C-alpha positions in Angstrom: 152.1 126.9 99.5 148.8 126.0 101.1 146.9 122.9 100.4 146.8 119.2 101.4 148.5 116.3 99.7 146.3 113.3 98.8 146.3 110.3 96.5 146.3 112.6 93.4 148.0 115.8 94.6 151.6 116.4 95.8 153.8 119.4 96.7 156.6 119.8 94.1 160.2 120.9 95.0 159.4 124.5 93.7 156.6 124.7 96.4 153.8 124.4 93.9 151.0 121.8 94.0 150.7 119.4 91.2 148.5 116.4 90.3 150.0 112.9 89.8 150.0 111.9 86.2 148.2 108.7 85.5 150.5 105.8 84.5 150.1 104.6 80.9 149.0 101.2 79.9 152.1 99.0 80.1 150.6 96.1 78.2 151.2 93.8 76.6 153.6 92.6 79.2 155.2 89.2 79.6 157.8 87.3 81.6 158.7 83.8 80.4 161.3 81.3 81.4 163.0 78.1 80.2 161.4 75.3 82.2 163.3 72.1 82.4 166.4 73.3 80.6 167.4 72.9 76.9 170.1 70.4 76.3 172.0 69.5 73.1 173.0 73.1 72.3 175.9 72.9 69.9 179.1 74.8 70.5 179.6 77.9 68.3 176.1 77.5 66.8 173.6 80.4 67.3 170.5 78.6 68.8 167.0 79.9 69.8 166.3 79.8 73.5 163.0 77.9 73.9 161.2 79.8 76.6 158.4 77.4 77.3 156.7 78.7 80.5 155.0 82.0 81.1 155.0 83.5 84.6 152.6 86.1 83.1 151.6 87.1 79.6 148.9 89.8 79.6 147.9 89.5 76.0 148.9 85.9 75.2 151.4 87.3 72.8 154.4 85.0 73.7 154.4 81.6 71.9 155.7 79.1 74.5 155.2 76.0 72.4 156.3 76.4 68.8 158.3 79.6 67.9 159.3 80.7 71.4 158.8 84.4 70.6 156.8 87.5 71.4 154.6 88.9 68.6 153.2 92.4 68.8 149.4 92.0 68.9 146.9 94.0 66.7 146.5 97.6 67.9 149.6 97.4 70.2 152.4 98.9 68.1 154.7 101.2 70.0 157.9 101.4 72.1 158.8 98.2 74.1 161.3 97.5 76.8 162.9 94.1 76.9 165.2 92.4 79.5 166.3 89.0 80.6 169.1 86.5 81.3 170.6 83.5 79.6 172.3 80.9 81.9 174.4 78.4 80.0 176.5 75.3 81.1 178.8 72.8 79.5 177.4 69.2 79.3 180.3 67.9 81.5 182.0 69.1 84.7 185.4 68.7 82.9 184.7 71.3 80.3 184.8 75.1 80.4 183.1 78.0 78.6 185.5 80.5 76.8 182.9 83.0 75.8 179.3 83.5 74.8 176.8 85.8 73.2 173.1 86.4 73.9 171.2 88.0 71.0 167.8 89.7 70.9 166.3 89.6 67.4 163.4 91.3 65.7 161.8 89.6 62.7 164.8 87.2 62.5 167.5 89.9 62.5 169.9 90.7 65.3 169.0 93.9 67.1 171.1 93.5 70.3 174.1 91.3 71.0 176.5 91.3 73.8 179.7 89.4 73.6 181.6 88.2 76.6 185.0 86.5 76.5 186.4 85.1 79.7 190.0 84.8 80.6 189.3 82.5 83.5 187.2 79.5 82.6 184.2 78.1 84.3 181.5 75.5 83.5 178.6 77.9 84.0 178.0 81.4 82.7 175.1 83.8 83.0 174.7 86.5 80.4 172.4 89.6 80.5 169.8 90.1 77.8 169.3 93.8 77.2 168.0 96.0 78.5 166.9 97.3 75.1 164.1 99.6 74.0 162.6 98.9 70.5 160.0 100.6 68.4 157.8 97.8 67.0 154.9 97.5 64.6 152.0 95.1 64.7 153.1 91.5 63.8 156.8 92.2 64.5 158.3 89.4 66.5 161.1 89.3 69.1 163.1 86.2 70.1 166.3 85.3 71.9 169.3 83.4 70.5 172.3 82.2 72.4 175.8 81.2 71.4 178.8 79.9 73.4 182.3 78.5 72.8 184.2 76.0 74.8 187.9 75.2 74.7 187.2 71.5 75.2 184.6 71.0 72.5 181.3 69.3 73.1 177.8 70.3 74.0 176.2 73.0 76.0 172.9 73.4 77.8 170.7 76.4 78.5 170.0 76.0 82.2 166.4 75.8 83.5 164.7 79.2 83.9 164.1 79.1 87.7 161.9 78.0 90.5 159.1 79.3 92.7 159.6 79.3 96.4 157.9 81.2 99.3 156.1 83.6 97.0 159.2 84.5 95.0 160.7 83.4 91.7 164.4 82.5 91.5 165.2 83.1 87.8 168.1 82.0 85.7 167.1 81.8 82.0 164.3 84.3 81.4 163.0 87.0 79.1 160.5 89.7 79.7 159.1 92.9 78.1 156.4 95.4 78.2 155.0 98.3 76.1 
């Protein structure tokens, strides 16, 4: 083929020239974390993770102060991709976690749950949230719930979301998504 590649044109594997497709609008988009941790999480009780700090939130669609959830804004219905992590710890170094389950809910109903049961026991566990793709309507809301069980009884804590250092975020308990 003859021609010249540039910012909008490339040579395909079949030796034909093609133009680069423009990326779609991936907003709204958000990434939130749990700042300061969340103590007093009861064993074997499904509890909302209170994501209270936004790293970014393009459409101000994530409530970081009351309901701790993402709500689809007007005119933004469509397919969304969600991901994250839930880091949980016992309230004492002498206790261990036997298992846990993060849940992503839509309008108060579970849409994704992942259960992990550990044979070896540790004080800290990190669980993956998603990834999951959901088709959402305007005003649908998405939140994250967590659950854990200990063999020793007692309380649990969702561990602080992360820290910022040298231009990078170190994330533990976080939740993100985009259209």
